[in-house]
Backbone of each chain as nested JSON, in Angstrom:
{
  "chains": [
    {"id": "A", "residues": [
      {"number": 1, "name": "MET", "atoms": {"N": [269.497, 88.51, -19.013], "CA": [269.689, 87.829, -20.307], "C": [270.278, 88.843, -21.306]}},
      {"number": 2, "name": "ALA", "atoms": {"N": [271.199, 88.368, -22.175], "CA": [271.829, 89.257, -23.151], "C": [270.841, 89.568, -24.28]}},
      {"number": 3, "name": "VAL", "atoms": {"N": [271.141, 90.616, -24.982], "CA": [270.328, 90.986, -26.156], "C": [271.104, 90.604, -27.399]}},
      {"number": 4, "name": "GLN", "atoms": {"N": [270.438, 90.018, -28.365], "CA": [271.134, 89.625, -29.592], "C": [270.506, 90.325, -30.793]}},
      {"number": 5, "name": "ALA", "atoms": {"N": [271.255, 90.37, -31.894], "CA": [270.722, 90.996, -33.123], "C": [270.738, 89.975, -34.244]}},
      {"number": 6, "name": "VAL", "atoms": {"N": [269.774, 90.06, -35.115], "CA": [269.829, 89.358, -36.389], "C": [269.702, 90.437, -37.464]}},
      {"number": 7, "name": "TYR", "atoms": {"N": [270.259, 90.192, -38.606], "CA": [270.353, 91.214, -39.642], "C": [269.679, 90.742, -40.923]}},
      {"number": 8, "name": "PHE", "atoms": {"N": [269.131, 91.692, -41.687], "CA": [268.532, 91.36, -42.986], "C": [268.708, 92.57, -43.899]}},
      {"number": 9, "name": "SER", "atoms": {"N": [268.558, 92.329, -45.196], "CA": [268.711, 93.424, -46.168], "C": [267.361, 94.119, -46.357]}},
      {"number": 10, "name": "ASP", "atoms": {"N": [267.408, 95.449, -46.404], "CA": [266.203, 96.23, -46.729], "C": [265.556, 95.751, -48.024]}},
      {"number": 11, "name": "ARG", "atoms": {"N": [266.411, 95.315, -48.956], "CA": [265.891, 94.908, -50.269], "C": [265.022, 93.651, -50.142]}},
      {"number": 12, "name": "ASP", "atoms": {"N": [265.3, 92.832, -49.152], "CA": [264.416, 91.699, -48.882], "C": [263.208, 92.195, -48.062]}},
      {"number": 13, "name": "GLY", "atoms": {"N": [263.525, 93.039, -47.064], "CA": [262.46, 93.499, -46.159], "C": [262.222, 92.498, -45.042]}},
      {"number": 14, "name": "LEU", "atoms": {"N": [261.682, 92.962, -43.919], "CA": [261.534, 92.113, -42.737], "C": [260.542, 90.969, -42.999]}},
      {"number": 15, "name": "ASP", "atoms": {"N": [259.42, 91.285, -43.633], "CA": [258.409, 90.232, -43.853], "C": [259.002, 89.035, -44.578]}},
      {"number": 16, "name": "MET", "atoms": {"N": [259.658, 89.341, -45.715], "CA": [260.242, 88.25, -46.515], "C": [261.315, 87.521, -45.703]}},
      {"number": 17, "name": "ALA", "atoms": {"N": [262.128, 88.321, -44.963], "CA": [263.24, 87.717, -44.207], "C": [262.7, 86.749, -43.152]}},
      {"number": 18, "name": "LEU", "atoms": {"N": [261.558, 87.118, -42.552], "CA": [260.973, 86.241, -41.529], "C": [260.392, 84.988, -42.166]}},
      {"number": 19, "name": "LYS", "atoms": {"N": [259.92, 85.115, -43.43], "CA": [259.379, 83.928, -44.123], "C": [260.501, 83.032, -44.616]}},
      {"number": 20, "name": "HIS", "atoms": {"N": [261.691, 83.629, -44.886], "CA": [262.816, 82.826, -45.427], "C": [264.052, 83.047, -44.575]}},
      {"number": 21, "name": "PRO", "atoms": {"N": [263.975, 82.745, -43.285], "CA": [265.092, 83.064, -42.396], "C": [266.405, 82.401, -42.818]}},
      {"number": 22, "name": "ASP", "atoms": {"N": [266.298, 81.228, -43.388], "CA": [267.57, 80.534, -43.686], "C": [268.358, 81.235, -44.79]}},
      {"number": 23, "name": "THR", "atoms": {"N": [267.677, 81.975, -45.662], "CA": [268.447, 82.65, -46.723], "C": [268.451, 84.165, -46.581]}},
      {"number": 24, "name": "MET", "atoms": {"N": [267.62, 84.695, -45.698], "CA": [267.516, 86.162, -45.668], "C": [267.75, 86.764, -44.28]}},
      {"number": 25, "name": "LEU", "atoms": {"N": [267.918, 85.914, -43.261], "CA": [268.131, 86.429, -41.909], "C": [269.511, 85.972, -41.458]}},
      {"number": 26, "name": "PHE", "atoms": {"N": [270.346, 86.919, -40.961], "CA": [271.746, 86.594, -40.706], "C": [272.173, 86.949, -39.288]}},
      {"number": 27, "name": "ALA", "atoms": {"N": [273.102, 86.138, -38.784], "CA": [273.596, 86.383, -37.433], "C": [274.617, 87.517, -37.452]}},
      {"number": 28, "name": "SER", "atoms": {"N": [275.223, 87.778, -38.614], "CA": [276.238, 88.84, -38.648], "C": [275.867, 89.91, -39.675]}},
      {"number": 29, "name": "LYS", "atoms": {"N": [276.27, 91.112, -39.366], "CA": [275.99, 92.226, -40.279], "C": [276.691, 91.994, -41.614]}},
      {"number": 30, "name": "ALA", "atoms": {"N": [277.881, 91.422, -41.556], "CA": [278.67, 91.2, -42.772], "C": [277.911, 90.311, -43.749]}},
      {"number": 31, "name": "GLU", "atoms": {"N": [277.262, 89.275, -43.224], "CA": [276.508, 88.379, -44.107], "C": [275.318, 89.117, -44.724]}},
      {"number": 32, "name": "ALA", "atoms": {"N": [274.678, 89.954, -43.937], "CA": [273.531, 90.716, -44.459], "C": [274.021, 91.715, -45.505]}},
      {"number": 33, "name": "ASP", "atoms": {"N": [275.182, 92.299, -45.27], "CA": [275.768, 93.214, -46.27], "C": [276.026, 92.48, -47.578]}},
      {"number": 34, "name": "ALA", "atoms": {"N": [276.568, 91.274, -47.464], "CA": [276.87, 90.493, -48.673], "C": [275.574, 90.201, -49.433]}},
      {"number": 35, "name": "ARG", "atoms": {"N": [274.543, 89.822, -48.708], "CA": [273.227, 89.58, -49.31], "C": [272.728, 90.862, -49.997]}},
      {"number": 36, "name": "ASP", "atoms": {"N": [272.877, 91.988, -49.337], "CA": [272.401, 93.262, -49.869], "C": [273.118, 93.609, -51.167]}},
      {"number": 37, "name": "ARG", "atoms": {"N": [274.428, 93.354, -51.197], "CA": [275.204, 93.655, -52.423], "C": [274.742, 92.763, -53.578]}},
      {"number": 38, "name": "ILE", "atoms": {"N": [274.438, 91.504, -53.28], "CA": [273.93, 90.604, -54.322], "C": [272.604, 91.138, -54.853]}},
      {"number": 39, "name": "LEU", "atoms": {"N": [271.729, 91.539, -53.966], "CA": [270.403, 92.023, -54.378], "C": [270.524, 93.328, -55.17]}},
      {"number": 40, "name": "GLU", "atoms": {"N": [271.464, 94.181, -54.755], "CA": [271.67, 95.452, -55.463], "C": [272.075, 95.17, -56.911]}},
      {"number": 41, "name": "LEU", "atoms": {"N": [273.043, 94.256, -57.074], "CA": [273.514, 93.905, -58.427], "C": [272.39, 93.233, -59.214]}},
      {"number": 42, "name": "ALA", "atoms": {"N": [271.677, 92.333, -58.565], "CA": [270.599, 91.6, -59.254], "C": [269.535, 92.566, -59.758]}},
      {"number": 43, "name": "GLU", "atoms": {"N": [269.223, 93.581, -58.958], "CA": [268.189, 94.549, -59.391], "C": [268.617, 95.242, -60.69]}},
      {"number": 44, "name": "GLU", "atoms": {"N": [269.881, 95.644, -60.746], "CA": [270.369, 96.347, -61.945], "C": [270.388, 95.398, -63.162]}},
      {"number": 45, "name": "ILE", "atoms": {"N": [270.81, 94.157, -62.932], "CA": [270.859, 93.202, -64.051], "C": [269.442, 92.915, -64.548]}},
      {"number": 46, "name": "GLN", "atoms": {"N": [268.508, 92.833, -63.617], "CA": [267.111, 92.567, -64.01], "C": [266.576, 93.697, -64.893]}},
      {"number": 47, "name": "VAL", "atoms": {"N": [266.867, 94.944, -64.516], "CA": [266.424, 96.094, -65.331], "C": [267.072, 96.016, -66.712]}},
      {"number": 48, "name": "PHE", "atoms": {"N": [268.375, 95.71, -66.728], "CA": [269.136, 95.612, -67.994], "C": [268.532, 94.55, -68.905]}},
      {"number": 49, "name": "LEU", "atoms": {"N": [268.296, 93.365, -68.385], "CA": [267.78, 92.259, -69.213], "C": [266.35, 92.552, -69.683]}},
      {"number": 50, "name": "THR", "atoms": {"N": [265.555, 93.142, -68.814], "CA": [264.167, 93.47, -69.18], "C": [264.162, 94.466, -70.337]}},
      {"number": 51, "name": "LYS", "atoms": {"N": [265.096, 95.42, -70.301], "CA": [265.198, 96.419, -71.395], "C": [265.646, 95.764, -72.696]}},
      {"number": 52, "name": "LYS", "atoms": {"N": [266.589, 94.838, -72.589], "CA": [267.246, 94.308, -73.78], "C": [266.515, 93.118, -74.412]}},
      {"number": 53, "name": "VAL", "atoms": {"N": [265.768, 92.365, -73.61], "CA": [265.22, 91.115, -74.131], "C": [263.696, 91.158, -74.164]}},
      {"number": 54, "name": "GLU", "atoms": {"N": [263.166, 91.27, -75.372], "CA": [261.724, 91.385, -75.536], "C": [261.012, 90.112, -75.079]}},
      {"number": 55, "name": "GLY", "atoms": {"N": [259.931, 90.3, -74.333], "CA": [259.125, 89.142, -73.969], "C": [259.637, 88.361, -72.78]}},
      {"number": 56, "name": "LEU", "atoms": {"N": [260.755, 88.795, -72.202], "CA": [261.299, 88.094, -71.035], "C": [260.414, 88.391, -69.825]}},
      {"number": 57, "name": "SER", "atoms": {"N": [259.927, 87.333, -69.177], "CA": [259.018, 87.571, -68.039], "C": [259.796, 88.155, -66.862]}},
      {"number": 58, "name": "GLU", "atoms": {"N": [259.079, 88.849, -65.991], "CA": [259.717, 89.44, -64.8], "C": [260.367, 88.345, -63.97]}},
      {"number": 59, "name": "GLU", "atoms": {"N": [259.679, 87.217, -63.902], "CA": [260.167, 86.087, -63.098], "C": [261.498, 85.573, -63.659]}},
      {"number": 60, "name": "HIS", "atoms": {"N": [261.561, 85.43, -64.998], "CA": [262.797, 84.931, -65.606], "C": [263.911, 85.979, -65.556]}},
      {"number": 61, "name": "ALA", "atoms": {"N": [263.538, 87.244, -65.735], "CA": [264.555, 88.304, -65.652], "C": [265.174, 88.302, -64.249]}},
      {"number": 62, "name": "GLU", "atoms": {"N": [264.324, 88.146, -63.25], "CA": [264.795, 88.15, -61.86], "C": [265.67, 86.921, -61.595]}},
      {"number": 63, "name": "ALA", "atoms": {"N": [265.24, 85.759, -62.093], "CA": [266.002, 84.521, -61.857], "C": [267.365, 84.589, -62.548]}},
      {"number": 64, "name": "CYS", "atoms": {"N": [267.397, 85.104, -63.782], "CA": [268.681, 85.246, -64.495], "C": [269.587, 86.212, -63.733]}},
      {"number": 65, "name": "ALA", "atoms": {"N": [268.991, 87.324, -63.287], "CA": [269.773, 88.346, -62.587], "C": [270.357, 87.792, -61.29]}},
      {"number": 66, "name": "MET", "atoms": {"N": [269.537, 87.056, -60.532], "CA": [270.029, 86.492, -59.259], "C": [271.118, 85.447, -59.522]}},
      {"number": 67, "name": "ALA", "atoms": {"N": [270.904, 84.629, -60.56], "CA": [271.893, 83.572, -60.869], "C": [273.263, 84.198, -61.135]}},
      {"number": 68, "name": "ILE", "atoms": {"N": [273.251, 85.32, -61.849], "CA": [274.515, 85.99, -62.169], "C": [275.063, 86.699, -60.925]}},
      {"number": 69, "name": "ALA", "atoms": {"N": [274.185, 87.418, -60.222], "CA": [274.637, 88.199, -59.064], "C": [275.22, 87.291, -57.978]}},
      {"number": 70, "name": "GLU", "atoms": {"N": [274.643, 86.093, -57.847], "CA": [275.145, 85.165, -56.82], "C": [276.485, 84.557, -57.223]}},
      {"number": 71, "name": "GLU", "atoms": {"N": [276.848, 84.668, -58.507], "CA": [278.134, 84.13, -58.974], "C": [279.011, 85.273, -59.507]}},
      {"number": 72, "name": "ARG", "atoms": {"N": [278.926, 86.409, -58.812], "CA": [279.61, 87.617, -59.304], "C": [281.092, 87.355, -59.613]}},
      {"number": 73, "name": "ASP", "atoms": {"N": [281.802, 86.735, -58.671], "CA": [283.25, 86.547, -58.852], "C": [283.543, 85.655, -60.055]}},
      {"number": 74, "name": "LEU", "atoms": {"N": [282.774, 84.56, -60.142], "CA": [282.957, 83.639, -61.273], "C": [282.672, 84.366, -62.582]}},
      {"number": 75, "name": "PHE", "atoms": {"N": [281.593, 85.154, -62.561], "CA": [281.198, 85.87, -63.772], "C": [282.269, 86.878, -64.184]}},
      {"number": 76, "name": "GLN", "atoms": {"N": [282.859, 87.515, -63.172], "CA": [283.924, 88.497, -63.42], "C": [285.068, 87.833, -64.196]}},
      {"number": 77, "name": "LYS", "atoms": {"N": [285.438, 86.64, -63.752], "CA": [286.536, 85.902, -64.421], "C": [286.104, 85.447, -65.803]}},
      {"number": 78, "name": "ALA", "atoms": {"N": [284.845, 85.001, -65.892], "CA": [284.363, 84.442, -67.161], "C": [284.256, 85.507, -68.245]}},
      {"number": 79, "name": "LEU", "atoms": {"N": [284.047, 86.753, -67.859], "CA": [283.98, 87.81, -68.882], "C": [285.326, 87.917, -69.588]}},
      {"number": 80, "name": "LYS", "atoms": {"N": [286.389, 87.546, -68.886], "CA": [287.708, 87.545, -69.521], "C": [288.025, 86.178, -70.12]}},
      {"number": 81, "name": "LYS", "atoms": {"N": [287.591, 85.116, -69.462], "CA": [287.913, 83.755, -69.939], "C": [286.625, 82.917, -69.903]}},
      {"number": 82, "name": "PRO", "atoms": {"N": [285.803, 83.06, -70.969], "CA": [284.453, 82.489, -70.972], "C": [284.352, 81.023, -70.564]}},
      {"number": 83, "name": "ASP", "atoms": {"N": [285.355, 80.229, -70.908], "CA": [285.18, 78.784, -70.633], "C": [285.233, 78.467, -69.132]}},
      {"number": 84, "name": "LEU", "atoms": {"N": [285.567, 79.452, -68.306], "CA": [285.54, 79.226, -66.857], "C": [284.108, 79.098, -66.334]}},
      {"number": 85, "name": "LEU", "atoms": {"N": [283.186, 79.742, -67.055], "CA": [281.834, 79.915, -66.515], "C": [281.137, 78.588, -66.236]}},
      {"number": 86, "name": "ASN", "atoms": {"N": [281.375, 77.642, -67.137], "CA": [280.681, 76.355, -66.978], "C": [281.657, 75.216, -66.693]}},
      {"number": 87, "name": "ALA", "atoms": {"N": [282.897, 75.602, -66.344], "CA": [283.887, 74.563, -66.033], "C": [283.445, 73.875, -64.751]}},
      {"number": 88, "name": "SER", "atoms": {"N": [283.46, 72.532, -64.732], "CA": [283.003, 71.844, -63.507], "C": [284.088, 72.023, -62.441]}},
      {"number": 89, "name": "PRO", "atoms": {"N": [283.675, 72.442, -61.245], "CA": [284.647, 72.638, -60.159], "C": [285.356, 71.319, -59.846]}},
      {"number": 90, "name": "GLU", "atoms": {"N": [286.698, 71.348, -59.863], "CA": [287.463, 70.085, -59.585], "C": [287.314, 69.725, -58.121]}}
    ]},
    {"id": "B", "residues": [
      {"number": 1, "name": "MET", "atoms": {"N": [292.66, 92.629, -111.773], "CA": [291.792, 93.112, -110.673], "C": [292.378, 92.533, -109.368]}},
      {"number": 2, "name": "ALA", "atoms": {"N": [292.28, 93.295, -108.27], "CA": [292.8, 92.844, -106.97], "C": [291.831, 91.822, -106.369]}},
      {"number": 3, "name": "VAL", "atoms": {"N": [292.373, 91.047, -105.407], "CA": [291.529, 90.076, -104.696], "C": [291.273, 90.64, -103.296]}},
      {"number": 4, "name": "GLN", "atoms": {"N": [290.078, 90.548, -102.83], "CA": [289.754, 91.062, -101.497], "C": [289.223, 89.938, -100.623]}},
      {"number": 5, "name": "ALA", "atoms": {"N": [289.294, 90.164, -99.308], "CA": [288.77, 89.161, -98.367], "C": [287.673, 89.784, -97.518]}},
      {"number": 6, "name": "VAL", "atoms": {"N": [286.684, 88.99, -97.161], "CA": [285.741, 89.377, -96.108], "C": [285.82, 88.271, -95.061]}},
      {"number": 7, "name": "TYR", "atoms": {"N": [285.56, 88.62, -93.824], "CA": [285.774, 87.696, -92.712], "C": [284.468, 87.456, -91.953]}},
      {"number": 8, "name": "PHE", "atoms": {"N": [284.335, 86.243, -91.385], "CA": [283.156, 85.945, -90.549], "C": [283.593, 84.965, -89.479]}},
      {"number": 9, "name": "SER", "atoms": {"N": [282.762, 84.852, -88.446], "CA": [283.075, 83.923, -87.358], "C": [282.505, 82.551, -87.68]}},
      {"number": 10, "name": "ASP", "atoms": {"N": [283.301, 81.524, -87.388], "CA": [282.819, 80.142, -87.524], "C": [281.535, 79.915, -86.739]}},
      {"number": 11, "name": "ARG", "atoms": {"N": [281.449, 80.628, -85.616], "CA": [280.266, 80.423, -84.759], "C": [278.99, 80.912, -85.438]}},
      {"number": 12, "name": "ASP", "atoms": {"N": [279.131, 81.882, -86.327], "CA": [277.985, 82.288, -87.135], "C": [277.842, 81.318, -88.314]}},
      {"number": 13, "name": "GLY", "atoms": {"N": [278.967, 80.998, -88.925], "CA": [278.959, 80.143, -90.116], "C": [278.697, 80.97, -91.366]}},
      {"number": 14, "name": "LEU", "atoms": {"N": [279.121, 80.447, -92.531], "CA": [279.039, 81.226, -93.777], "C": [277.577, 81.5, -94.161]}},
      {"number": 15, "name": "ASP", "atoms": {"N": [276.716, 80.481, -94.057], "CA": [275.317, 80.665, -94.485], "C": [274.675, 81.847, -93.763]}},
      {"number": 16, "name": "MET", "atoms": {"N": [274.799, 81.819, -92.42], "CA": [274.186, 82.893, -91.612], "C": [274.833, 84.236, -91.972]}},
      {"number": 17, "name": "ALA", "atoms": {"N": [276.163, 84.213, -92.134], "CA": [276.876, 85.466, -92.406], "C": [276.413, 86.073, -93.733]}},
      {"number": 18, "name": "LEU", "atoms": {"N": [276.148, 85.188, -94.702], "CA": [275.692, 85.7, -96.003], "C": [274.271, 86.248, -95.906]}},
      {"number": 19, "name": "LYS", "atoms": {"N": [273.489, 85.677, -94.984], "CA": [272.101, 86.166, -94.807], "C": [272.087, 87.475, -94.01]}},
      {"number": 20, "name": "HIS", "atoms": {"N": [273.125, 87.641, -93.158], "CA": [273.15, 88.86, -92.312], "C": [274.5, 89.568, -92.459]}},
      {"number": 21, "name": "PRO", "atoms": {"N": [274.833, 89.957, -93.7], "CA": [276.168, 90.526, -93.925], "C": [276.455, 91.759, -93.078]}},
      {"number": 22, "name": "ASP", "atoms": {"N": [275.436, 92.546, -92.802], "CA": [275.737, 93.79, -92.083], "C": [276.195, 93.526, -90.645]}},
      {"number": 23, "name": "THR", "atoms": {"N": [275.79, 92.401, -90.082], "CA": [276.227, 92.164, -88.695], "C": [277.199, 90.996, -88.573]}},
      {"number": 24, "name": "MET", "atoms": {"N": [277.355, 90.215, -89.636], "CA": [278.174, 89.012, -89.489], "C": [279.313, 88.904, -90.507]}},
      {"number": 25, "name": "LEU", "atoms": {"N": [279.356, 89.831, -91.467], "CA": [280.423, 89.778, -92.467], "C": [281.268, 91.038, -92.301]}},
      {"number": 26, "name": "PHE", "atoms": {"N": [282.617, 90.864, -92.247], "CA": [283.462, 91.995, -91.884], "C": [284.6, 92.204, -92.89]}},
      {"number": 27, "name": "ALA", "atoms": {"N": [284.957, 93.47, -93.071], "CA": [286.052, 93.798, -94.005], "C": [287.397, 93.501, -93.347]}},
      {"number": 28, "name": "SER", "atoms": {"N": [287.431, 93.477, -92.018], "CA": [288.727, 93.231, -91.362], "C": [288.654, 92.012, -90.446]}},
      {"number": 29, "name": "LYS", "atoms": {"N": [289.787, 91.36, -90.332], "CA": [289.86, 90.169, -89.49], "C": [289.595, 90.55, -88.025]}},
      {"number": 30, "name": "ALA", "atoms": {"N": [290.059, 91.716, -87.658], "CA": [289.908, 92.174, -86.266], "C": [288.438, 92.26, -85.878]}},
      {"number": 31, "name": "GLU", "atoms": {"N": [287.639, 92.767, -86.8], "CA": [286.21, 92.886, -86.485], "C": [285.573, 91.493, -86.352]}},
      {"number": 32, "name": "ALA", "atoms": {"N": [285.992, 90.587, -87.205], "CA": [285.45, 89.217, -87.137], "C": [285.895, 88.557, -85.835]}},
      {"number": 33, "name": "ASP", "atoms": {"N": [287.13, 88.828, -85.43], "CA": [287.631, 88.3, -84.146], "C": [286.779, 88.82, -82.989]}},
      {"number": 34, "name": "ALA", "atoms": {"N": [286.469, 90.101, -83.051], "CA": [285.662, 90.708, -81.976], "C": [284.286, 90.045, -81.925]}},
      {"number": 35, "name": "ARG", "atoms": {"N": [283.7, 89.826, -83.087], "CA": [282.395, 89.147, -83.168], "C": [282.52, 87.734, -82.582]}},
      {"number": 36, "name": "ASP", "atoms": {"N": [283.596, 87.053, -82.927], "CA": [283.795, 85.67, -82.459], "C": [283.915, 85.629, -80.94]}},
      {"number": 37, "name": "ARG", "atoms": {"N": [284.625, 86.603, -80.376], "CA": [284.764, 86.629, -78.902], "C": [283.416, 86.867, -78.22]}},
      {"number": 38, "name": "ILE", "atoms": {"N": [282.6, 87.725, -78.845], "CA": [281.256, 87.971, -78.284], "C": [280.452, 86.668, -78.317]}},
      {"number": 39, "name": "LEU", "atoms": {"N": [280.516, 85.969, -79.433], "CA": [279.727, 84.739, -79.575], "C": [280.23, 83.661, -78.621]}},
      {"number": 40, "name": "GLU", "atoms": {"N": [281.56, 83.617, -78.434], "CA": [282.137, 82.629, -77.515], "C": [281.595, 82.863, -76.103]}},
      {"number": 41, "name": "LEU", "atoms": {"N": [281.631, 84.121, -75.678], "CA": [281.128, 84.462, -74.337], "C": [279.625, 84.191, -74.252]}},
      {"number": 42, "name": "ALA", "atoms": {"N": [278.903, 84.578, -75.27], "CA": [277.438, 84.405, -75.262], "C": [277.069, 82.923, -75.141]}},
      {"number": 43, "name": "GLU", "atoms": {"N": [277.82, 82.065, -75.831], "CA": [277.523, 80.627, -75.759], "C": [277.65, 80.127, -74.309]}},
      {"number": 44, "name": "GLU", "atoms": {"N": [278.705, 80.561, -73.631], "CA": [278.914, 80.109, -72.248], "C": [277.828, 80.673, -71.322]}},
      {"number": 45, "name": "ILE", "atoms": {"N": [277.471, 81.928, -71.526], "CA": [276.435, 82.536, -70.666], "C": [275.095, 81.842, -70.91]}},
      {"number": 46, "name": "GLN", "atoms": {"N": [274.828, 81.502, -72.162], "CA": [273.561, 80.816, -72.479], "C": [273.486, 79.472, -71.751]}},
      {"number": 47, "name": "VAL", "atoms": {"N": [274.594, 78.718, -71.764], "CA": [274.623, 77.421, -71.059], "C": [274.397, 77.657, -69.561]}},
      {"number": 48, "name": "PHE", "atoms": {"N": [275.069, 78.654, -69.03], "CA": [274.968, 78.992, -67.59], "C": [273.518, 79.322, -67.221]}},
      {"number": 49, "name": "LEU", "atoms": {"N": [272.884, 80.188, -67.964], "CA": [271.514, 80.619, -67.64], "C": [270.517, 79.472, -67.824]}},
      {"number": 50, "name": "THR", "atoms": {"N": [270.739, 78.668, -68.853], "CA": [269.829, 77.533, -69.085], "C": [269.898, 76.56, -67.913]}},
      {"number": 51, "name": "LYS", "atoms": {"N": [271.109, 76.381, -67.374], "CA": [271.284, 75.475, -66.213], "C": [270.62, 76.058, -64.964]}},
      {"number": 52, "name": "LYS", "atoms": {"N": [270.739, 77.357, -64.791], "CA": [270.333, 77.976, -63.527], "C": [268.851, 78.377, -63.493]}},
      {"number": 53, "name": "VAL", "atoms": {"N": [268.269, 78.653, -64.647], "CA": [266.916, 79.223, -64.631], "C": [265.914, 78.284, -65.284]}},
      {"number": 54, "name": "GLU", "atoms": {"N": [265.104, 77.676, -64.441], "CA": [264.125, 76.707, -64.911], "C": [263.097, 77.354, -65.833]}},
      {"number": 55, "name": "GLY", "atoms": {"N": [262.817, 76.69, -66.946], "CA": [261.752, 77.174, -67.818], "C": [262.158, 78.288, -68.758]}},
      {"number": 56, "name": "LEU", "atoms": {"N": [263.432, 78.691, -68.702], "CA": [263.891, 79.764, -69.596], "C": [264.021, 79.199, -71.011]}},
      {"number": 57, "name": "SER", "atoms": {"N": [263.344, 79.833, -71.953], "CA": [263.379, 79.299, -73.33], "C": [264.769, 79.495, -73.927]}},
      {"number": 58, "name": "GLU", "atoms": {"N": [265.083, 78.644, -74.93], "CA": [266.394, 78.757, -75.589], "C": [266.558, 80.149, -76.193]}},
      {"number": 59, "name": "GLU", "atoms": {"N": [265.447, 80.621, -76.748], "CA": [265.458, 81.935, -77.415], "C": [265.792, 83.043, -76.403]}},
      {"number": 60, "name": "HIS", "atoms": {"N": [265.165, 82.978, -75.227], "CA": [265.42, 84.017, -74.21], "C": [266.808, 83.854, -73.589]}},
      {"number": 61, "name": "ALA", "atoms": {"N": [267.235, 82.618, -73.403], "CA": [268.577, 82.392, -72.86], "C": [269.61, 82.979, -73.815]}},
      {"number": 62, "name": "GLU", "atoms": {"N": [269.401, 82.742, -75.119], "CA": [270.339, 83.256, -76.12], "C": [270.312, 84.784, -76.159]}},
      {"number": 63, "name": "ALA", "atoms": {"N": [269.109, 85.36, -76.092], "CA": [268.983, 86.825, -76.16], "C": [269.629, 87.477, -74.927]}},
      {"number": 64, "name": "CYS", "atoms": {"N": [269.419, 86.892, -73.744], "CA": [270.029, 87.425, -72.517], "C": [271.551, 87.326, -72.632]}},
      {"number": 65, "name": "ALA", "atoms": {"N": [272.012, 86.172, -73.114], "CA": [273.457, 85.943, -73.227], "C": [274.099, 86.941, -74.203]}},
      {"number": 66, "name": "MET", "atoms": {"N": [273.45, 87.138, -75.339], "CA": [274.013, 88.084, -76.326], "C": [273.999, 89.513, -75.787]}},
      {"number": 67, "name": "ALA", "atoms": {"N": [272.905, 89.87, -75.095], "CA": [272.8, 91.243, -74.556], "C": [273.966, 91.516, -73.607]}},
      {"number": 68, "name": "ILE", "atoms": {"N": [274.315, 90.521, -72.8], "CA": [275.42, 90.69, -71.848], "C": [276.755, 90.661, -72.586]}},
      {"number": 69, "name": "ALA", "atoms": {"N": [276.916, 89.675, -73.484], "CA": [278.197, 89.529, -74.183], "C": [278.522, 90.765, -75.016]}},
      {"number": 70, "name": "GLU", "atoms": {"N": [277.497, 91.373, -75.583], "CA": [277.733, 92.569, -76.412], "C": [278.09, 93.788, -75.557]}},
      {"number": 71, "name": "GLU", "atoms": {"N": [277.801, 93.708, -74.256], "CA": [278.129, 94.826, -73.353], "C": [279.156, 94.365, -72.317]}},
      {"number": 72, "name": "ARG", "atoms": {"N": [280.106, 93.512, -72.766], "CA": [281.077, 92.898, -71.842], "C": [281.763, 93.949, -70.96]}},
      {"number": 73, "name": "ASP", "atoms": {"N": [282.275, 95.001, -71.575], "CA": [283.058, 95.99, -70.803], "C": [282.183, 96.674, -69.751]}},
      {"number": 74, "name": "LEU", "atoms": {"N": [280.99, 97.073, -70.19], "CA": [280.063, 97.729, -69.252], "C": [279.722, 96.774, -68.111]}},
      {"number": 75, "name": "PHE", "atoms": {"N": [279.483, 95.504, -68.47], "CA": [279.108, 94.507, -67.467], "C": [280.244, 94.285, -66.476]}},
      {"number": 76, "name": "GLN", "atoms": {"N": [281.462, 94.308, -67.01], "CA": [282.653, 94.123, -66.158], "C": [282.667, 95.206, -65.065]}},
      {"number": 77, "name": "LYS", "atoms": {"N": [282.407, 96.431, -65.488], "CA": [282.401, 97.555, -64.531], "C": [281.213, 97.433, -63.581]}},
      {"number": 78, "name": "ALA", "atoms": {"N": [280.069, 97.025, -64.132], "CA": [278.846, 96.988, -63.312], "C": [278.934, 95.913, -62.231]}},
      {"number": 79, "name": "LEU", "atoms": {"N": [279.718, 94.869, -62.469], "CA": [279.849, 93.836, -61.434], "C": [280.502, 94.434, -60.191]}},
      {"number": 80, "name": "LYS", "atoms": {"N": [281.277, 95.493, -60.404], "CA": [281.889, 96.169, -59.252], "C": [281.031, 97.336, -58.787]}},
      {"number": 81, "name": "LYS", "atoms": {"N": [280.405, 98.007, -59.754], "CA": [279.591, 99.191, -59.397], "C": [278.242, 99.077, -60.132]}},
      {"number": 82, "name": "PRO", "atoms": {"N": [277.297, 98.326, -59.533], "CA": [276.047, 97.971, -60.223], "C": [275.291, 99.13, -60.86]}},
      {"number": 83, "name": "ASP", "atoms": {"N": [275.323, 100.309, -60.226], "CA": [274.481, 101.39, -60.778], "C": [274.997, 101.892, -62.124]}},
      {"number": 84, "name": "LEU", "atoms": {"N": [276.18, 101.454, -62.54], "CA": [276.67, 101.846, -63.867], "C": [275.869, 101.168, -64.979]}},
      {"number": 85, "name": "LEU", "atoms": {"N": [275.318, 99.998, -64.666], "CA": [274.747, 99.15, -65.72], "C": [273.618, 99.842, -66.48]}},
      {"number": 86, "name": "ASN", "atoms": {"N": [272.817, 100.552, -65.749], "CA": [271.657, 101.189, -66.396], "C": [271.753, 102.716, -66.381]}},
      {"number": 87, "name": "ALA", "atoms": {"N": [272.97, 103.2, -66.095], "CA": [273.134, 104.657, -66.08], "C": [273.001, 105.141, -67.523]}},
      {"number": 88, "name": "SER", "atoms": {"N": [272.234, 106.211, -67.734], "CA": [272.055, 106.672, -69.116], "C": [273.347, 107.358, -69.557]}},
      {"number": 89, "name": "PRO", "atoms": {"N": [273.847, 106.982, -70.737], "CA": [275.097, 107.58, -71.23], "C": [274.91, 109.093, -71.397]}},
      {"number": 90, "name": "GLU", "atoms": {"N": [275.86, 109.867, -70.753], "CA": [275.688, 111.343, -70.85], "C": [276.005, 111.802, -72.287]}}
    ]}
  ]
}
C-alpha cells in the first residue's frame, strides 16, 4: 500500500487540525502554505488591532484579523480603491 | 484685511470639525483631502468588518477601521510582509 501525506500549519497545530480537518488539514503542501500565510498575517493584524483599539476583545480582534487576512488580495486593492472592498461580486 | 480659508472633510461635517479643530480643521486643502481619503477608506473597512465579525460593536468596528485607514501605507506593506506591521520604528 502507498504512503500518503496530509499537511497542516504549525500555527493551527495538529490537535486543532484534526478537530477541523475540512479547514485545517490539506492534501497538498501548497494549500497548507497558503493557510500558514493567512495565519501569519492574521496574527500580526490581531496584535496591531489589540494595541490600537481599547476594549477590543481577543475574540473580536482575532475575528477581524482573520476576516482581513482571508481577503488579503481584495484588501490590497481596496487600500487603493476603497469602494472595491464592499462591491458585490458580479 | 485678507480673507483666509480653513478646510474640512464632508465626512466629518462642519459641526464635528468645529468641535475637533485640531484633527478635523485644516489650513490647506491637501490636508483636508488626506483626511477625507482616510475617512473614505475607514467607512468601507467598517462596513466590511461589521459584515464579517458577529457581535462587533459599531464603536469597535469604527475604531478598527480608523486604526487601519490611518496606517494605510504601513498596512499596504504588511499585507505583503506581515512582520512589518508591528515592527517597532527604529
